[in-house]
N, C-alpha and C positions, 0 to 999 in steps of 0.2 A: 778703142786702141790699138796696137801695131805690134805685131812682134816678131821681127823676119819678115817684114815689108808682107802679112799675116793680118787680115783682122778679125776680132778680136767681140768687139761692140759695136758700137751707131749710136748715137744722141740727136735725133732730126730734130731744129730748131719746128718748135710749132706743128710734130710729128710723132711718132715711133722709134722705143728703143729695140731694136736690134741686139737681139744677142749669134752670136757667130760658135762651130763649132770645128774643128781643125781648116779653116775659113772657106763655113758653110752655115749659111742662116740657116739655126733652128729654130729659132724662138724670137716676137716681138711684139709688140702689145701695135692697136689701136683702137679708132671710133669705137670697136666693140665691146674692147675685155684686150685678152690675150690669144697667142696661137702660138701654134707647134707645128715645125715641121719638118718631115724628115732629111740628112745632110740630103748631101750626093751620095755616098754611097754607103745608106739607112737598107737594111734587110723590113724595114720596115720601124711605122715612128714609134715612139714609150714615153712615154709622158710619167715615170717608174715616184712614188710612194713607202717608201720604206721603215719603219717601226725598229725603236731603239731592239733590243737583248728586251724581253715579259712589256711589249708593247703593241697594241693594236692600229692598221693600218688606217689612215682612217681619210675619204675625200667626203667633204662639205659640201650640199648642195642647200646653199639659200636664194631666194624666190621673194620677188617684191619687192624690195631692201631688204632682207627678215626681218623684218614687223613684226611678223610675230610666228607662233610655234607652227604653224599650218604650215609657215611658208618653208619648214627646216627637211632633208632630206639627206642622205648620210652610205653612201655606200662601205663596208666595215672588212677590213680581212685579222681573223681573230688570230689570236696570237696560241693564243690557246689549244688549238687545236687545226685544220686546212678548210674550216667556211670562212662563205661567203656572203656578206648579210646584204642586205636590201631594209634598209628602216623611215620609217618618217616621227620626230622629234609633235610629241601631244599628250595632254594629261602631266607634262613634269617631266618624260619621261620619252625613251624606243621605245618603239614598236617594232613589230618586224614585222617583214605585205614580207619576202622570197631571203630564204635560206640553203646554198646550198652551197653540197658536203663535199669538199674532193676527192674520185674516186668513188661515188657513191648516189645517196638524193638527193633530189631537191624538195624543196617545201613549199606549199604553199601558205596563207594566211591571209585571215578571214581577223579585224581588227583584234588582233596579235595571238591569233589562234592557231591549233593548225586544221587544214582542212584538206587539204591534197601533199601524197611522199608517192612517189615514185620509189619503185621498189627493182630486184635484180629479177624479179616473173612480172613484173607489170604496173602495178596504180594501184595505191588504196586512198581509197578517199574518209573520211571521217567525221565526227562533231562529236560533241561532247559536254551538251550545255549543263551542265549539273557540277563544275569545276570552275575551281577561281580562269580565265581563258588569258592564262599561259601556256611560255613552247610545249610543255609536256601534258599539254590537255585537250589525250588527244586516242580515240579510239579505233581498231579496225572493224568498225561500225559498215563498211561494202572496201569488198581484195577481186578491184580487176585484176582478173589472174592468167599469164599465158607462162607455168609454169609445165606446162609441156607432159600432166600424167590427166588420168580418166577421171583422180576428186578431188584435186585439186591439192594444197600442203599448206595452206597460210589463210581456214576460216576468222579463227579470231573470234564472236563472238557473234558475226555476221553472217554473209551473201559471200559466195566467192561467184565469181560467172568466169569460167571456162571457154577458153576461143582461143590457145595456140595448136589446140592436141589433136594431129591428128583422126581420128575411133569418132571424137565423140567433141556436144559441146554441152551444156551443163550451169545448170546453177545447183551452187551448194549453201543451203539451209550451213550454219552451225549454233553448236554450242563451247563455253570452256572449256569440253569433255573431247571434243570429234567438231571432226570436217565435214562432215555430211555427213549430218544426220536425217536430212531430207535434200528432195530432186529433184532436178525434174533437167531429163537427159535428153537431148536426140543424138542418134549411130546413124552414121552418117555412108556407112557398103551400106546397110537394113533398109534405108530410109526408115525408120522406129525411131517412139517418141518413150521416153518411160519416167513413170512418176514412184516414186517412193518413201523407206522412213527408212534407219536406222540402218 
């Protein structure tokens, strides 16, 4: 159709359908599916999925005709926060593979159980086989820490590896009360190794 001499849409016999914005083609069907093309004055090409108030925004992907659960993946923007999720469908529900928090951490999962998390000081690795493998089943078993302190600041009940300090490089062993119950340290300026507890 046309308005004031400008094209809004084209329907091509035995061919595609083309959609226009301000007389510039922005989307069209093709033999392999559907494509979006940036307009002549666009700063970028954008596909918008906007959830209603109180609703998630979801992009659903289904491979192989979507004829079994293993074919389904989704990209989900959470309405209750600023999280972005990559999930697959299995065993009657959605399992998380990657979760990204706006302005915060990125989390990696194995079989719906969190295994790695970025943090302000570095990277946390965790494994908690004794609980249900939900998104909160996670211990700070290992902290790869760039906290810029000699002893570390986030040992949890595991091990901290300090790599970003100008004076020291160290492994710190922690419990629930102290983040440095035992340590192996190297002092750069003196070329000395230290081993200790407490």
